[in-house]
Each structure stands twice: as C-alpha cells, then as structure tokens.
C-alpha positions as CSV (number, residue, x, y, z in Angstrom):
1,M,20.2,13.3,21.7
2,T,19.6,9.6,21.0
3,L,16.1,8.3,20.7
4,A,15.2,4.8,21.9
5,L,12.1,2.8,22.9
6,R,11.0,1.7,26.4
7,Y,8.2,-0.9,26.0
8,A,6.0,-3.5,27.5
9,A,3.8,-6.2,25.9
10,R,1.2,-8.6,27.2
11,S,-1.2,-11.1,25.7
12,D,-4.1,-12.9,27.4
13,R,-6.5,-15.4,25.9
14,G,-9.5,-13.8,27.6
15,L,-12.4,-15.4,29.5
16,I,-14.2,-17.1,26.6
17,R,-11.7,-18.3,24.0
18,A,-10.3,-21.8,24.4
19,K,-6.9,-20.8,23.2
20,N,-4.9,-17.7,22.2
21,D,-4.6,-16.9,18.5
22,D,-2.9,-13.5,19.1
23,S,0.9,-13.1,18.8
24,V,2.9,-10.1,19.9
25,Y,6.6,-9.0,19.6
26,A,8.2,-6.0,21.2
27,G,11.9,-5.2,20.8
28,P,14.3,-2.2,20.5
29,R,13.4,-1.6,16.9
30,L,10.2,-3.6,16.2
31,L,6.8,-3.7,17.7
32,A,4.1,-6.0,16.2
33,V,0.7,-7.4,17.0
34,A,-1.0,-10.1,15.0
35,D,-4.5,-11.4,15.6
36,G,-4.9,-14.8,14.1
37,M,-8.2,-16.0,12.7
38,G,-9.5,-19.4,11.6
39,G,-10.2,-20.8,15.1
40,Y,-8.8,-24.3,15.6
41,A,-8.0,-24.4,11.9
42,G,-4.8,-22.4,12.5
43,G,-5.4,-18.8,13.7
44,D,-2.5,-19.2,16.1
45,V,-0.3,-20.7,13.4
46,A,-1.0,-17.7,11.1
47,S,-0.1,-15.1,13.7
48,Q,3.1,-17.0,14.7
49,V,4.2,-17.2,11.1
50,V,3.8,-13.5,10.4
51,I,5.5,-12.4,13.6
52,A,8.4,-14.8,12.8
53,A,8.7,-13.3,9.4
54,L,9.2,-9.8,10.9
55,E,11.5,-10.7,13.8
56,H,14.7,-10.3,11.9
57,L,13.9,-6.6,11.4
58,D,14.6,-6.1,15.1
59,E,18.1,-7.6,14.9
60,E,19.5,-5.4,12.1
61,L,19.6,-1.6,12.2
62,P,17.5,-0.3,9.3
63,T,19.7,1.7,7.0
64,G,17.6,1.8,3.8
65,D,13.9,2.0,3.0
66,M,12.1,1.0,6.2
67,L,8.8,0.7,4.4
68,A,10.3,-1.6,1.8
69,A,11.8,-3.7,4.6
70,L,8.4,-4.0,6.2
71,A,6.7,-4.9,2.9
72,R,9.3,-7.6,2.1
73,A,8.9,-9.2,5.5
74,T,5.1,-9.1,5.2
75,N,5.3,-10.7,1.8
76,D,7.6,-13.4,3.2
77,G,5.0,-14.2,5.8
78,T,2.3,-14.4,3.1
79,E,4.4,-16.8,1.1
80,H,4.9,-19.0,4.2
81,L,1.2,-19.1,4.9
82,R,0.6,-20.1,1.3
83,E,3.1,-22.9,1.6
84,L,1.5,-24.2,4.8
85,V,-2.0,-24.3,3.3
86,R,-0.6,-26.0,0.2
87,E,0.9,-28.7,2.5
88,D,-2.1,-29.1,4.8
89,N,-5.7,-28.4,3.6
90,A,-6.8,-28.3,7.3
91,L,-5.2,-24.9,7.5
92,E,-7.3,-23.5,4.6
93,G,-9.1,-20.3,5.9
94,M,-6.5,-19.3,8.4
95,G,-5.3,-15.7,8.4
96,T,-4.1,-12.9,10.6
97,T,-4.2,-9.1,11.0
98,L,-0.9,-7.3,11.4
99,T,0.0,-3.9,12.9
100,A,3.7,-3.3,13.2
101,L,6.1,-0.4,13.9
102,L,9.7,-0.3,12.8
103,F,11.9,2.3,14.6
104,A,15.2,3.8,13.5
105,G,16.8,7.2,14.4
106,S,13.9,9.6,14.5
107,R,11.6,7.8,12.2
108,I,8.9,5.2,12.8
109,A,7.5,3.2,9.9
110,L,4.0,1.7,10.2
111,C,2.6,-1.4,8.5
112,H,-1.1,-2.3,8.9
113,I,-3.7,-4.7,7.6
114,G,-6.9,-5.9,9.3
115,D,-8.6,-4.6,12.5
116,S,-5.9,-4.6,15.0
117,R,-5.1,-1.0,15.9
118,G,-2.3,1.5,16.4
119,Y,-2.7,4.6,18.6
120,L,-0.4,7.6,19.4
121,L,-0.5,9.7,22.5
122,R,1.4,13.0,21.9
123,D,1.2,16.1,24.0
124,G,-2.0,14.9,25.6
125,V,-3.7,14.2,22.2
126,F,-4.8,10.6,21.8
127,A,-5.4,9.5,18.2
128,Q,-5.8,6.3,16.2
129,I,-3.2,6.1,13.5
130,T,-4.5,3.0,11.7
131,H,-7.6,2.5,9.6
132,D,-9.7,-0.6,10.3
133,D,-10.1,-2.9,7.3
134,T,-13.6,-3.9,8.4
135,F,-17.1,-3.9,6.9
136,V,-18.4,-1.5,9.6
137,Q,-15.5,0.9,9.0
138,A,-16.4,1.0,5.3
139,M,-20.0,1.9,6.3
140,I,-18.7,4.6,8.6
141,D,-16.6,6.0,5.8
142,E,-19.7,6.1,3.5
143,G,-21.7,7.9,6.2
144,R,-24.2,5.0,6.5
145,I,-23.6,4.4,10.3
146,T,-21.9,6.3,13.1
147,E,-18.9,5.0,15.1
148,E,-21.3,4.5,18.1
149,E,-23.6,2.3,16.0
150,A,-20.6,0.4,14.7
151,R,-19.7,-0.8,18.2
152,S,-22.9,-2.9,18.4
153,H,-23.4,-3.6,14.7
154,P,-24.0,-7.4,14.1
155,Q,-21.3,-7.4,11.4
156,R,-18.6,-5.5,13.4
157,N,-16.3,-8.6,13.2
158,L,-16.4,-8.9,9.5
159,I,-12.8,-8.2,8.2
160,L,-12.3,-7.1,4.6
161,R,-8.5,-7.6,4.4
162,A,-6.0,-9.8,6.2
163,L,-2.9,-11.8,5.6
164,N,-4.1,-15.2,4.5
165,G,-1.8,-16.5,1.8
166,N,-3.3,-14.3,-1.0
167,D,-1.3,-11.4,-2.4
168,V,-2.3,-8.2,-0.7
169,E,-0.5,-4.9,0.0
170,P,-0.7,-3.6,3.6
171,D,-1.1,0.1,4.4
172,L,2.4,1.6,4.8
173,S,3.3,5.0,6.2
174,I,6.1,6.8,8.0
175,R,6.1,9.4,10.7
176,E,8.5,11.4,12.9
177,A,9.3,10.1,16.4
178,R,9.4,12.6,19.3
179,V,10.5,12.2,22.8
180,D,7.7,11.4,25.2
181,D,5.5,10.0,22.4
182,R,3.6,6.9,23.6
183,Y,2.5,4.3,21.1
184,L,-0.2,1.6,21.7
185,L,-0.7,-1.4,19.4
186,C,-3.5,-3.8,20.3
187,S,-5.8,-6.5,19.0
188,D,-9.6,-5.9,18.8
189,G,-9.9,-7.9,22.0
190,L,-9.0,-4.6,23.7
191,S,-10.3,-1.9,21.3
192,G,-13.6,-3.7,20.7
193,V,-14.3,-4.0,24.4
194,V,-12.8,-0.9,26.0
195,S,-13.7,2.6,24.8
196,D,-11.1,5.0,23.4
197,E,-11.7,7.3,26.3
198,T,-11.0,4.6,28.8
199,I,-7.9,3.5,26.9
200,H,-6.6,7.1,26.9
201,E,-7.1,7.3,30.6
202,A,-5.2,4.0,31.2
203,L,-2.3,5.3,29.1
204,Q,-1.8,8.1,31.6
205,I,-0.1,5.5,33.9
206,P,3.7,6.4,33.6
207,D,5.2,2.9,33.5
208,P,4.6,1.0,30.2
209,Q,4.2,-2.4,31.9
210,D,1.7,-1.1,34.5
211,A,-0.2,0.6,31.6
212,A,-0.3,-2.7,29.6
213,N,-1.4,-4.6,32.7
214,R,-4.2,-2.1,33.3
215,L,-5.4,-2.3,29.7
216,I,-5.6,-6.1,29.9
217,E,-7.5,-5.9,33.2
218,L,-10.0,-3.5,31.7
219,A,-10.7,-5.8,28.8
220,L,-11.2,-8.7,31.2
221,R,-13.6,-6.6,33.3
222,G,-15.5,-6.0,30.1
223,G,-16.1,-9.7,29.7
224,G,-12.9,-10.8,27.9
225,P,-14.9,-12.2,24.9
226,D,-11.8,-12.4,22.7
227,N,-8.0,-12.7,23.0
228,I,-6.5,-9.5,24.4
229,T,-3.1,-8.3,23.3
230,C,-1.3,-4.9,23.6
231,V,2.1,-3.2,23.3
232,V,2.8,0.1,25.1
233,A,6.0,1.8,24.0
234,D,7.5,5.2,24.9
235,V,10.0,7.2,22.8
236,I,12.7,8.3,25.2
237,D,16.0,10.2,25.1
238,D,18.5,7.5,25.9
239,T,21.1,10.2,27.1
240,R,18.7,11.8,29.6
241,D,19.1,10.9,33.2
242,G,16.6,8.3,34.3
243,D,15.7,7.1,30.8
244,T,17.1,3.7,29.9
245,A,16.4,1.9,26.6
246,M,15.5,-1.7,26.6
247,I,17.4,-4.4,24.7
248,D,15.6,-7.6,25.4
249,P,12.6,-8.5,23.2
250,V,9.2,-9.5,24.7
251,I,7.4,-12.3,22.8
252,D,4.0,-13.4,24.0
253,G,0.7,-15.0,22.9
254,A,0.9,-17.9,20.5
255,A,4.3,-16.8,19.3
256,G,5.7,-16.9,22.9
257,D,3.9,-19.9,24.4
258,N,1.6,-17.5,26.3
259,V,4.2,-16.5,28.8
260,G,2.1,-13.5,30.0
261,Q,-1.1,-15.5,30.5
262,R,-2.6,-14.9,33.9
263,D,-3.7,-17.7,36.2
264,I,-7.4,-18.4,35.7
265,D,-9.7,-18.0,38.7
266,P,-11.5,-21.4,39.0
267,I,-14.1,-19.8,41.3
268,S,-15.6,-17.4,38.8
269,S,-18.1,-18.6,36.2
270,A,-16.0,-17.2,33.4
271,G,-12.9,-18.8,34.8
272,R,-14.6,-22.2,35.0
273,A,-15.8,-21.8,31.4
274,A,-12.2,-21.0,30.2
275,L,-10.8,-23.9,32.1
276,A,-13.4,-26.3,30.7
277,A,-12.9,-25.2,27.1
278,P,-10.6,-27.8,25.5
279,D,-7.8,-26.9,23.1
280,K,-9.2,-29.2,20.4
281,P,-8.6,-29.4,16.6
282,S,-11.0,-28.1,14.1
283,A,-14.0,-30.2,13.0
284,R,-12.2,-30.8,9.7
285,V,-9.2,-32.3,11.5
286,A,-11.2,-34.1,14.1
287,A,-13.2,-35.9,11.4
288,R,-10.1,-37.8,10.5
289,A,-9.8,-39.3,13.9
290,V,-11.0,-42.8,14.7
291,S,-14.6,-42.7,15.8
292,P,-15.2,-43.5,19.4
293,P,-17.2,-46.6,20.4
294,P,-21.0,-46.2,20.4
295,P,-22.3,-44.9,23.7
296,R,-24.4,-47.1,25.8
297,R,-28.2,-46.8,25.6
298,R,-28.4,-45.5,29.2
299,K,-26.2,-42.5,28.2
300,R,-28.4,-41.7,25.2
301,V,-31.5,-41.8,27.3
302,L,-30.0,-39.5,29.9
303,V,-28.9,-37.0,27.2
304,G,-32.4,-37.1,25.7
305,L,-34.0,-36.4,29.0
306,L,-31.5,-33.5,29.6
307,A,-32.3,-32.1,26.2
308,A,-36.0,-32.2,26.8
309,G,-35.5,-30.6,30.1
310,V,-33.5,-27.7,28.6
311,V,-36.2,-27.0,25.9
312,L,-39.0,-27.1,28.5
313,A,-37.0,-24.8,30.8
314,L,-36.3,-22.3,28.0
315,A,-40.0,-22.4,26.9
316,A,-41.2,-21.8,30.4
317,G,-38.9,-18.9,30.9
318,G,-39.9,-17.2,27.6
319,V,-36.2,-17.5,26.5
320,W,-37.0,-19.7,23.5
321,A,-39.2,-17.0,22.0
322,Y,-36.2,-14.6,22.2
323,V,-33.8,-17.2,20.7
324,M,-36.1,-17.7,17.8
325,S,-36.2,-13.9,17.1
326,Q,-32.5,-13.9,16.3
327,Y,-30.7,-14.8,13.0
328,F,-27.3,-15.6,11.8
329,V,-25.5,-16.5,8.6
330,G,-23.7,-19.8,8.8
331,V,-22.8,-23.0,7.0
332,L,-25.0,-26.0,6.3
333,A,-23.1,-29.3,5.6
334,S,-24.9,-31.8,3.3
335,G,-23.2,-35.1,3.4
336,G,-20.2,-35.1,1.2
337,D,-21.4,-32.2,-0.9
338,P,-19.8,-28.7,-0.6
339,E,-21.0,-26.7,2.4
340,Q,-23.6,-24.1,1.6
341,V,-24.0,-20.7,3.1
342,V,-27.4,-20.4,4.7
343,I,-29.5,-18.2,7.0
344,F,-30.3,-19.7,10.3
345,R,-33.0,-18.6,12.7
346,G,-31.9,-18.6,16.4
347,V,-28.5,-18.2,18.0
348,N,-25.3,-20.1,17.1
349,A,-25.2,-22.3,20.2
350,E,-26.1,-25.8,21.4
351,L,-26.5,-27.4,24.8
352,V,-26.6,-31.1,25.6
353,G,-27.3,-31.9,22.0
354,V,-30.0,-29.2,21.5
355,D,-29.3,-26.7,18.7
356,F,-30.7,-23.2,19.5
357,Y,-31.3,-22.6,15.8
358,R,-33.0,-23.9,12.7
359,L,-32.6,-23.5,9.0
360,Q,-34.4,-20.4,7.7
361,E,-33.2,-20.0,4.1
362,E,-30.8,-21.6,1.7
363,T,-28.8,-19.4,-0.6
364,G,-27.0,-21.5,-3.2
365,I,-23.7,-19.9,-2.2
366,M,-21.0,-22.4,-1.6
367,V,-18.4,-21.8,1.1
368,T,-15.7,-22.8,-1.4
369,D,-16.8,-19.9,-3.6
370,L,-15.8,-17.3,-1.0
371,D,-12.3,-15.9,-0.3
372,A,-10.5,-17.1,2.8
373,T,-11.4,-14.1,5.0
374,A,-15.2,-14.3,4.2
375,R,-15.1,-18.1,4.5
376,N,-13.6,-17.9,7.9
377,S,-16.3,-15.4,9.1
378,V,-19.1,-17.5,7.8
379,M,-17.7,-20.7,9.4
380,D,-17.7,-18.9,12.8
381,G,-21.3,-17.6,12.1
382,I,-22.2,-13.9,11.4
383,P,-25.0,-12.7,13.7
384,A,-27.8,-10.5,12.3
385,A,-30.3,-8.4,14.0
386,D,-33.2,-9.6,11.8
387,L,-33.9,-11.4,8.6
388,V,-33.4,-8.2,6.5
389,A,-29.9,-7.8,8.1
390,A,-29.1,-11.4,7.4
391,Q,-30.0,-11.0,3.7
392,S,-27.9,-7.8,3.6
393,I,-24.9,-9.9,4.9
394,L,-25.5,-12.3,2.0
395,D,-25.4,-9.4,-0.5
396,N,-22.0,-8.5,1.0
397,L,-20.7,-12.0,0.8
398,L,-21.6,-12.1,-2.9
399,E,-19.1,-9.3,-3.3
400,M,-16.5,-11.3,-1.5
401,R,-16.5,-14.4,-3.8
402,L,-13.4,-15.6,-5.6
403,P,-13.0,-14.6,-9.2
404,L,-14.3,-17.1,-11.8
405,C,-11.8,-19.7,-12.9
406,P,-10.6,-19.2,-16.5
407,E,-12.3,-21.4,-19.1
408,R,-10.1,-24.2,-20.4
409,S,-9.4,-23.2,-24.0
410,T,-9.3,-25.9,-26.7
411,S,-7.8,-23.5,-29.2
412,T,-4.2,-24.1,-30.5
413,V,-3.6,-20.4,-30.8
414,P,-1.9,-19.1,-27.6
415,P,-3.6,-16.2,-25.9
416,A,-2.2,-12.8,-26.8
417,T,-3.3,-10.9,-23.8
418,V,-4.2,-11.5,-20.2
419,T,-7.8,-10.6,-19.3
420,E,-8.2,-8.3,-16.3
421,T,-10.4,-9.8,-13.7
422,T,-12.0,-8.1,-10.7
423,T,-14.3,-9.3,-8.0
424,G,-16.4,-6.2,-8.0
425,T,-15.9,-5.5,-4.3
426,A,-15.6,-1.9,-3.3
427,V,-12.3,-0.8,-1.8
428,V,-12.5,0.6,1.7
429,P,-11.8,4.3,1.1
430,T,-8.8,6.0,2.6
431,T,-9.8,8.8,4.9
432,E,-7.9,11.9,6.1
433,P,-6.5,11.9,9.7
434,T,-8.9,13.0,12.3
435,V,-8.5,16.2,14.1
436,G,-5.6,16.0,16.5
437,Q,-4.0,13.1,14.6
438,P,-0.3,13.6,13.8
439,P,0.4,13.8,10.1
440,A,1.8,10.7,8.3
441,T,3.4,10.6,4.9
442,Q,2.1,7.8,2.8
443,A,4.7,5.8,1.0
444,G,3.7,4.9,-2.5
445,P,0.2,3.5,-2.8
446,S,-0.6,2.8,0.8
447,R,-3.7,1.0,-0.3
448,S,-3.7,-0.8,-3.6
449,S,-6.6,-1.7,-5.8
450,T,-7.0,-4.8,-3.6
451,T,-10.5,-6.1,-3.2
452,A,-12.1,-7.4,0.0
453,G,-10.9,-10.9,-0.9
454,G,-7.3,-9.8,-1.1
455,S,-7.0,-10.1,-4.9
456,T,-5.9,-7.5,-7.4
457,A,-6.8,-7.0,-11.0
458,D,-3.3,-7.7,-12.3
459,E,-2.0,-10.3,-9.8
460,T,-2.7,-13.3,-12.0
461,D,-0.3,-13.8,-14.9
462,A,-0.7,-16.1,-17.8
463,G,1.5,-18.7,-16.3
464,Q,0.0,-18.9,-12.9
465,S,-2.1,-22.0,-12.2
466,T,-5.6,-21.6,-10.8
467,R,-7.4,-24.0,-8.4
468,S,-11.1,-24.0,-7.9
469,G,-12.0,-23.2,-4.3
470,V,-8.5,-21.9,-3.6
471,N,-8.0,-18.8,-5.8
472,C,-11.0,-19.1,-8.2
473,R,-14.5,-20.5,-8.3
474,E,-16.5,-22.3,-10.9
475,E,-19.2,-20.5,-12.8
476,D,-22.7,-20.8,-11.2
C-alpha cells in the first residue's frame, strides 16, 4: 500500500477586504496556509515570503527529520522578512500566521504559529489539531471565558505569536497518516465565521474541490469579513482502484495572484463595496507621495454640507448615541512625534470626513514600544465593549512591549556575562488534546519560552546590535 494525498485549495479575499493577504500552497507533499497581517503595509508580502520559503519541501522527498526541515524553512522565511523590513521601513509591522503539513510515507509533520487552524476528520470524528496563539485562547485555557464567549469577544483578533521577522519557534508535532483521513487547513476568515459543526458537515462532501468550494461559500454567506483560505486534503491508497494521487501543486491567494478569486457580483451591496475598495498603499507609504492640488472651495462646501447632513441623520435616528457608547484602542498621531496608543470613544470609522469617534483617554504608551504583532493590532484598532474592557486591553498591551534597550556602558571593562531579559508576558499554556482528537507526538519543545512579542530570554547575545523601536524600547 502506498499512501498519497488528493487535495484542493482555494483563497478568496472576502466581501470587505480591499485585497487578499492570505497565501496558500497545496502539493503532493506540502500543504500550507499563511494569513498575512499588516494591512497595506505588507500582509500579502509576509504570507508570500513564508510560503515561498516552504515550497522547496514539496519538491524533495523528505528522508530525514521532517520537523527539522519545517523548522529550517520557517526560520528562512523569518530571516527573509527581517531583511525586507531592514530594507524598507514601510514594511515594519507586517507578519503572518502559518499552518503547514509535510507528508512522507505514513507520517505527517505539522508546523503551526498564529490563529490559522488545522483540523482532522478521522473515522467520523472531527477535531482541531492546532492551538490558537491568541489572547482569547489564553483566556479559555485559564478558564476565564468559554469558547462560545470567545467567538464574540472584542479582543478575539489579538494574536500573541506570528512570523514577523523576530526569532520565534513554531509548534511542531508529528502524527500517523491513515487512509481516508481528511485534513483541513484554513485561515480565520473561515474558522472565525463558520462554526465547527457547519465545517464538519461541509467536509462530508466526498470531492475535496467541492468541499473547499462549499467552505468558501459558507464564509461568504456569513458576511465574508476577512480573507478566506482553505486546503482540503485526503489521504488515499494510491494502489487502490479509483484513487489517483495528484502531482501538480495549487498556489492561490497573494502567492498565486489570486487565481481562485471568484467574480464579484456588482449588484449586491457587499460586492459594490469590495469593488469600490482601492488596493492602495499604507498611510505611511502614501505620505511620501506628492500632495494633490488643493480642492476648489465649492468642493469643500459640498463635503461640509454632506458631513453636517450625516451627523443630523445619525442624531435623528438615535444611531449617534449608540456610536458614542462604543470604545476602541487605537493610535493618535501628534505631528512628527511618535504615535501614542490611546482609547477612543466611538467606532473606528469615518464617512465624508466625519470621524465616528473622539479621544477618550491618553495612555503614554508609544506605538514604537510595542512588538510588531501588538503594534499591528493597535494600528488596525482593537474594539472594546466598554471603557473597562478598553483599559484591560491596555494592561495586556503593556505586557507586549519590547524589552528595554541595554544602557550604553562607559566602562572600559568588557561585560563578563549576558543579562537575561524577559518581557514578563505569560506564555500561552499548552493543553492536552480534546476528546476524540488523534494523538500527536511533540518533537522537542513544541512551544519555547517565547513571549507574546516573539522574543526569548536568551535570544540576544552580547554581539547582537539593538535598535530602539525595532527590537527594544527606551526606558520610560
């Protein structure tokens, strides 16, 4: 008996996002999903880079340590991200999740970091085989909230670990492959919108491509608020009649020029919004462009009248009261000064020049003091149910600051030891598999003493240079 994979993959930008930051690769030996973050600053670049770093694993039959091969490829991707940020500051803050499977013989190696997910359907039992590196998952592990509460938690999108150019060790494990196993890898654009029960039901569809298409359709029906990416792969007996292994890889999303993107319906409101959203650069990049000529006075008056009309309409409908009952943590720019993390009252939106929020509270926390993952979340805005929840978010962000930069010594005596430094952020605990989940053997330390910011206590040696705002922060 010879085991092989029969697979299908698809990626869709969804109904809200202006572009697709997800990347996916599916081949005879490698399956991988990467969900880029950083918005226009380079989320698509990050996911492409990491997928490209893994692609060679599909071309060579693994003969040695499969987990070591995955770790090396991931480290190569991290180094490439670091080089890109070093060459272009506009890419600072980009990062990506990664969930990848490497297949050989009767073994499947799993590499995971972030909140993309891996699932296994075996003998009718559907189980998640990855552990989310998110704030809400940490709260679930600590018994502070339930899984149901996590689905609507205002901080559900806060990721604690990702590939962003900092040294970080992904979770690595290996498991046995069995005929008729079905694997699903997906970004949170699917798992965050469609329930596990509905995903399980869709995976009953026999053909992998039909199942993948159905999953994308379900996420779009759920509103498609994020990019949606999935891989469905079956373990088959290549010698059995009717079972044929695939040999051509499928590359989609940002890494594959969005070959699987559906045609957008211009009639639907969501379709019109997606078509109208421009693929524009980040504000940091756009600021370098030549300023447009000043608008004519007539245009300014028209915009002013529209803005006044919007406010009056919202007030008349009672919507403004609701808007002002909301909060979010975001960034306040102050001229040329470093951007400060603040609490805003309202919702993170604007229409015809009207901001639907106002400053509620300054914090004194600089964006440059945060690690790249936290920085990216704050730049996007973190919604909060109320002011207390917003202040709780700030407490968590304090735990995600970069370590202090070492003091410049004026002593002529060289240091004898290297001082161990930690950020004080709690590590997301590793949990045992849930009931019905197939066993997996952890290879080495599947989770290092990595903090939420992706730094470890011993990663900095005496000869490594430090840069404020990049891998360390100045003392308050």
